[in-house]
C-alpha positions in Angstrom: 0.2 -7.2 -5.2 1.9 -8.5 -8.4 0.2 -11.9 -8.0 -3.2 -10.3 -7.6 -2.7 -8.0 -10.6 -1.6 -10.9 -12.7 -4.7 -12.8 -11.6 -6.9 -9.8 -12.5 -5.4 -9.7 -16.0 -5.7 -13.4 -16.4 -9.3 -13.3 -15.3 -10.1 -10.7 -17.9 -8.8 -13.1 -20.6 -10.0 -16.3 -19.0 -13.2 -16.7 -21.1 -12.8 -16.4 -24.9 -14.4 -13.3 -26.2 -16.0 -12.9 -29.6 -13.7 -11.7 -32.4 -12.7 -8.1 -31.9 -14.6 -5.4 -33.8 -12.7 -3.4 -36.4 -10.6 -0.8 -34.6 -11.0 -2.6 -31.2 -8.0 -2.4 -28.9 -5.4 -5.2 -29.2 -5.7 -7.9 -26.4 -2.2 -6.9 -25.2 -3.4 -3.3 -24.7 -6.4 -4.5 -22.8 -4.1 -6.6 -20.5 -2.0 -3.6 -19.8 -5.1 -1.5 -19.1 -6.4 -4.2 -16.6 -3.0 -4.4 -14.8 -2.5 -0.7 -14.7 -6.1 -0.1 -13.4 -5.6 -2.8 -10.7 -2.3 -1.4 -9.5 -3.5 2.3 -9.5 -6.7 1.5 -7.7 -4.9 -0.7 -5.2 -2.5 2.1 -4.2 -5.4 4.7 -3.8 -7.4 2.4 -1.6 -4.6 1.1 0.5 -3.7 4.7 1.3 -7.3 5.6 2.1 -8.2 2.5 4.1 -5.3 2.2 6.6 -6.9 5.1 8.6 -9.9 2.9 9.4 -7.7 -0.1 10.4 -5.7 2.1 12.7 -8.7 3.9 14.2 -8.2 2.6 17.7 -4.6 3.7 17.7 -5.3 7.1 16.1 -7.9 7.7 18.8 -5.2 7.3 21.5 -2.7 9.5 19.6 -5.0 12.4 18.6 -7.7 12.3 21.3 -5.9 11.1 24.5 -7.9 13.2 26.9 -11.2 11.5 26.0 -12.6 8.2 27.3 -12.1 5.3 24.8 -15.7 5.3 23.4 -15.7 9.1 22.9 -12.2 9.0 21.4 -13.3 6.3 19.0 -16.4 8.3 18.0 -14.2 11.3 17.4 -11.9 9.3 15.2 -14.7 7.9 13.1 -16.3 11.4 13.0 -13.1 12.6 11.2 -13.5 9.5 9.0 -17.0 10.6 8.1 -16.2 14.4 7.7 -13.6 13.6 5.1 -16.4 12.0 3.0 -18.4 15.1 2.9 -16.0 16.6 0.4 -16.4 13.6 -1.9 -19.5 14.9 -3.7 -17.5 18.1 -4.5 -14.6 15.9 -5.7 -17.1 13.9 -7.8 -18.2 17.1 -9.6 -14.6 18.2 -10.2 -13.1 14.8 -11.2 -16.2 14.1 -13.3 -15.8 17.4 -15.1 -12.1 16.8 -15.7 -12.6 13.2 -16.8 -15.3 13.9 -19.3 -13.7 17.1 -20.6 -9.9 16.3 -20.6 -10.0 12.5 -20.5 -10.1 9.6 -18.1 -6.3 9.1 -18.0 -5.6 12.8 -17.1 -8.0 12.7 -14.1 -6.8 9.3 -12.9 -3.1 10.4 -13.0 -3.8 13.5 -11.0 -6.0 11.7 -8.4 -3.4 9.1 -7.4 -0.7 11.9 -7.0 -2.9 13.9 -4.7 -3.9 10.8 -2.6 -0.3 9.7 -2.2 1.0 13.1 -1.1 -1.9 13.6 1.4 -1.5 10.1 2.9 2.2 10.6 3.3 1.5 13.9 5.2 -0.5 12.0 7.8 2.7 10.2 8.8 4.3 13.6 9.5 1.6 15.0 11.8 2.7 15.3 15.5 0.3 13.8 18.1 -1.9 15.6 20.5 0.8 15.4 23.2 3.1 17.5 21.1 1.0 20.2 19.5 -2.4 19.9 21.2 -5.6 20.6 19.4 -3.7 21.4 16.2 -3.0 17.7 15.8 -6.6 16.6 15.1 -7.2 19.8 13.1 -4.3 18.9 10.8 -5.5 15.3 10.6 -8.9 16.6 9.5 -7.4 18.8 6.8 -5.4 15.9 5.3 -8.4 13.6 5.5 -10.4 16.1 3.5 -7.8 16.1 0.8 -7.8 12.3 0.8 -11.6 12.3 0.4 -11.3 14.8 -2.5 -8.8 12.5 -4.3 -10.8 9.3 -3.6 -13.8 10.8 -5.2 -12.3 10.5 -8.7 -10.7 7.0 -8.4 -13.5 4.4 -8.3 -15.6 6.1 -11.0 -12.7 6.9 -13.3 -11.1 3.4 -13.1 -14.5 1.8 -13.7 -15.3 4.0 -16.8 -11.7 3.4 -18.1 -12.1 -0.4 -17.9 -15.7 -0.5 -19.3 -14.8 1.7 -22.3 -11.8 -0.6 -23.1 -13.7 -3.9 -22.5 -15.4 -6.1 -25.1 -19.1 -5.6 -25.0 -19.8 -9.1 -23.6 -17.1 -8.9 -20.9 -17.7 -5.4 -19.4 -18.9 -6.9 -16.1 -15.7 -9.0 -15.7 -13.4 -6.2 -16.6 -15.1 -3.7 -14.3 -14.9 -6.2 -11.5 -11.2 -5.4 -11.4 -12.0 -2.2 -9.6 -13.7 -3.6 -6.5 -11.1 -6.5 -6.6 -8.2 -4.1 -6.5 -10.0 -2.0 -3.8 -10.4 -5.1 -1.7 -6.8 -6.1 -2.3 -5.7 -2.6 -1.1 -7.8 -3.2 2.0 -6.4 -6.7 2.4 -2.8 -5.4 2.2 -3.6 -2.7 4.7 -5.3 -5.2 7.0 -2.3 -7.6 6.9 0.2 -4.8 7.3 -1.6 -3.4 10.4 -2.1 -7.0 11.8 1.6 -7.5 11.5 2.4 -4.2 13.3 -0.1 -5.1 16.0 1.5 -8.5 16.5 5.1 -7.4 16.4 4.9 -4.1 18.3 3.8 -3.3 21.8 1.0 -0.9 22.4 3.5 1.8 23.4 5.6 1.3 20.3 2.5 1.3 18.0 1.1 4.4 19.6 4.5 6.2 19.5 5.8 5.6 16.0 4.6 2.3 14.6 1.3 3.6 13.3 3.1 6.0 11.0 4.8 3.3 8.9 2.0 2.4 6.5 1.3 6.1 5.8 5.0 6.5 4.9 4.6 3.9 2.2 2.2 6.1 0.2 4.9 8.2 -1.5 6.8 5.4 -3.3 3.7 3.4 -4.1 1.9 6.5 -5.5 4.8 7.4 -7.8 4.8 3.8 -9.2 1.0 3.9 -9.8 1.1 7.3 -11.4 4.0 6.3 -13.7 2.1 3.2 -14.9 -1.1 5.3 -15.6 0.7 7.9 -17.7 2.0 5.1 -20.1 -1.6 4.3 -21.2 -3.6 6.0 -24.0 -7.1 7.3 -23.2 -10.1 5.0 -23.9 -11.3 4.4 -27.4 -14.7 5.8 -26.5 -13.3 9.1 -25.2 -10.9 9.3 -28.2 -13.8 8.9 -30.6 -15.7 11.8 -28.9 -12.6 14.0 -29.1 -12.0 13.1 -32.8 -15.6 14.0 -33.6 -15.4 17.2 -31.5 -18.3 15.9 -29.4 -16.6 16.3 -26.0 -19.1 18.2 -23.8 -17.9 21.4 -22.2 -20.4 21.3 -19.2 -21.0 17.7 -18.3 -22.5 18.5 -14.9 -25.1 20.8 -16.4 -26.0 18.2 -19.0 -26.3 15.5 -16.3 -28.8 17.5 -14.2 -30.7 18.7 -17.3 -31.1 15.5 -19.2 -30.2 12.6 -16.9 -31.4 13.5 -13.4 -33.6 10.3 -13.2 -30.7 8.1 -13.9 -28.7 10.0 -11.3 -31.3 9.4 -8.6 -31.6 5.7 -9.4 -27.8 5.4 -9.4 -27.6 7.0 -5.9 -30.1 4.5 -4.6 -28.3 1.6 -6.2 -25.0 2.6 -4.6 -26.5 2.7 -1.1 -25.9 -1.0 -0.3 -22.3 -0.8 -1.5 -21.7 2.4 0.5 -22.9 1.0 3.8 -21.9 -2.6 3.3 -18.4 -1.9 2.1 -17.5 0.3 5.0 -19.3 -1.7 7.7 -18.0 -5.1 6.6 -14.6 -4.4 5.1 -13.3 -1.3 7.0 -15.2 -1.0 10.3 -15.4 -4.7 11.1 -12.0 -5.2 12.8 -12.9 -2.3 15.2 -16.3 -3.8 15.8 -14.9 -7.3 16.5 -12.3 -6.0 19.0 -14.2 -3.2 20.7 -17.8 -4.5 20.7 -17.5 -8.3 20.5 -14.2 -8.6 22.5 -12.2 -10.6 20.0 -8.5 -10.0 20.2 -7.1 -7.3 17.8 -4.8 -9.8 16.0 -7.6 -12.3 15.6 -9.9 -9.5 14.4 -7.5 -8.4 11.7 -6.8 -12.0 10.7 -10.5 -12.8 10.2 -11.1 -9.7 8.2 -8.0 -10.3 6.0 -9.1 -13.9 5.2 -12.6 -12.6 4.4 -11.1 -10.0 2.1 -9.1 -12.7 0.3 -12.2 -14.7 -0.4 -14.0 -11.5 -1.4 -11.4 -10.9 -4.2 -12.0 -14.4 -5.5 -15.8 -14.1 -5.4 -15.8 -10.6 -7.1 -14.5 -11.9 -10.5 -17.1 -14.7 -10.4 -19.8 -12.1 -9.8 -18.6 -9.9 -12.6 -18.6 -12.8 -15.0 -22.1 -13.8 -13.8 -23.4 -10.3 -14.4 -22.3 -10.6 -18.0 -24.3 -13.8 -18.3 -27.4 -13.1 -16.2 -27.7 -9.3 -16.3 -26.9 -6.5 -13.9 -30.4 -6.1 -12.4 -30.7 -9.7 -11.3 -27.3 -9.7 -9.6 -27.9 -6.4 -7.8 -31.4 -7.4 -6.6 -30.2 -10.8 -5.4 -27.6 -9.0 -3.3 -30.3 -6.8 -1.7 -32.5 -9.7 -0.9 -29.7 -11.7 0.7 -28.8 -8.8 3.0 -32.4 -8.3 4.1 -32.8 -12.0 4.9 -29.4 -13.0 6.3 -27.8 -10.0 8.0 -29.3 -10.1 11.4 -28.8 -13.9 11.8 -25.2 -13.4 10.7 -24.5 -10.7 13.3 -26.2 -12.9 16.0 -23.6 -15.6 15.2 -20.8 -13.0 15.4 -21.7 -12.4 19.1 -20.5 -15.9 19.9 -17.0 -14.3 19.7 -15.3 -17.5 18.5 -12.7 -17.1 15.8 -14.1 -19.8 13.5 -17.7 -18.5 13.8 -16.5 -14.9 13.1 -14.5 -16.0 10.1 -17.4 -18.0 8.6 -19.8 -15.1 9.0 -17.3 -12.6 7.5 -16.8 -14.9 4.5 -20.5 -15.3 4.0 -21.2 -11.5 4.3 -18.3 -10.8 2.0 -19.7 -13.2 -0.6 -23.1 -11.5 -0.3 -21.5 -8.1 -0.8 -19.7 -9.3 -4.0 -23.1 -9.9 -5.6 -23.5 -6.1 -5.4 -19.9 -4.9 -5.6 -18.9 -7.1 -8.6 -21.8 -5.8 -10.6 -22.2 -2.2 -9.6 -19.2 -0.7 -11.5 -20.3 -1.9 -14.9 -24.0 -1.1 -14.1 -23.2 2.6 -13.2 -20.8 3.1 -16.1 -23.4 1.7 -18.6 -26.2 3.8 -17.1 -24.7 7.1 -18.4 -23.7 8.0 -21.9 -20.0 8.4 -22.7 -20.1 12.2 -22.7 -21.1 12.3 -19.0 -20.1 8.8 -17.9 -17.4 9.9 -15.5 -19.5 12.7 -14.1 -22.7 10.6 -13.6 -20.7 7.7 -12.0 -18.6 10.0 -9.8 -21.4 12.2 -8.5 -23.9 9.4 -7.8 -21.2 7.1 -6.2 -19.8 9.8 -4.0 -23.1 11.3 -2.9 -24.2 7.9 -1.6 -20.8 7.3 0.0 -20.6 10.8 1.6 -24.0 10.5 3.2 -24.1 6.8 4.1 -20.7 5.2 3.5 -18.3 7.6 5.3 -20.8 7.8 8.2 -21.3 4.0 8.5 -18.6 3.4 11.1 -19.7 6.4 13.1 -23.4 5.4 12.8 -22.7 1.8 13.7 -20.8 2.8 16.9 -23.5 5.4 17.8 -26.4 3.0 17.2 -24.7 0.3 19.3 -24.2 2.9 22.1 -27.8 4.4 21.8 -29.7 1.1 21.7 -27.3 -1.1 23.7 -27.3 -3.9 21.1 -24.5 -5.2 18.9 -27.1 -6.0 16.3 -27.6 -2.3 15.4 -25.2 -2.4 12.4 -27.2 -5.3 10.9 -30.4 -3.3 10.9 -28.6 -0.4 9.3 -27.4 -2.8 6.5 -30.9 -4.2 6.0 -32.3 -0.7 5.5 -29.7 0.2 2.9 -30.3 -3.1 1.1 -34.1 -2.4 0.9 -33.5 1.0 -0.7 -31.0 -0.4 -3.2 -33.5 -3.1 -4.2 -36.2 -0.5 -5.1 -33.7 1.7 -7.1 -32.4 -1.2 -9.1 -35.9 -2.5 -9.8 -36.8 0.9 -11.3 -33.7 0.9 -13.6 -33.3 -0.5 -17.1 -31.0 -3.5 -17.8 -27.7 -2.3 -19.1 -25.7 -5.5 -19.5 -24.6 -6.7 -22.9 -25.9 -3.6 -24.7 -23.9 -1.1 -26.7 -22.5 1.8 -24.7 -24.6 4.9 -25.3 -22.5 7.8 -26.7 
């Protein structure tokens, strides 16, 4: 984790920026902001993602009386239901972030995520308390979803408002990079458990270990965040007494068009992220027949390449513009997704790895650009709200349901290509939404 956060900070300083404007943050402050944002977001998404990587094991522990396919569907249904609270979380965290400050909202969200994740490790299985086991799991997943709703948007707004105007894409790319690193760490951790433990050991107690890590990691992340000042943009609003008291009302009254375009733009990220980076190990092992260890290893290597590509994409979006990058991502998914999934069906490790690296690189065209695009799309007074609501609406309806829909479509149409068609449809919608949006890169932030 430390090497990745150092790389993130170095990347943010890699290209010489223009001389700082009067009153701009000191470069050392910006480095601390990048590092703190990386670590905090890493912790949140490691906590949130390990459920997806342990889906097959959780299905056995909490739904033992169902057949394997039904149990897996039930596990992913819980995954999806937890997303339905995210729009509510988006409204709440957006309100807090735009009214009380970005730092306050981010410090609270990481605390709630860590506590709820830790609680998953303490839930007895179905064999011990029966139906109450999946009920408790659902409750905790809902709390996790509520917390996650404020993280991605808040961290992106925080970085964009600290970044130099000509490097906002690069700075904001820290958010998806740290998200992917959290997923990578989770994937490697679960791959290690799968390789070292027998199925009985993993189902009995091994699956609880990564959830137990949430408590110490969360405390570290929260401590780092409380040591930062709020962003210059928010402090300027506060000093001029222009902090809005009802950001949600203002968003719907004056910026509903931007909100709709933002939801459409997020669609490819929502479906692509959870199909390619969270559901894929389960898809490879359960549908393609690749071994569990090989599935986790391929996904982990693809995630590693994704982190590297994401900074290049953020840098490219600063040079070529947000719209070009996002539209290129959509076109690549429409053209290449089905052929890529056809290659996956070969089931060989090298072919699977090559396809995952390709799909991950395609996704970075979107994911490395989206945080800066969404943050720049809304004015400072409602930036957190606009980003959080649009991002979480799309993820609730299409992201959280993506593993469930992929499994259901495969079962309904008896083809392993079903997730590819789902990705293509999401890419087409995102293309239209971005095409109808204005270019935001390189322009002053709207206050």
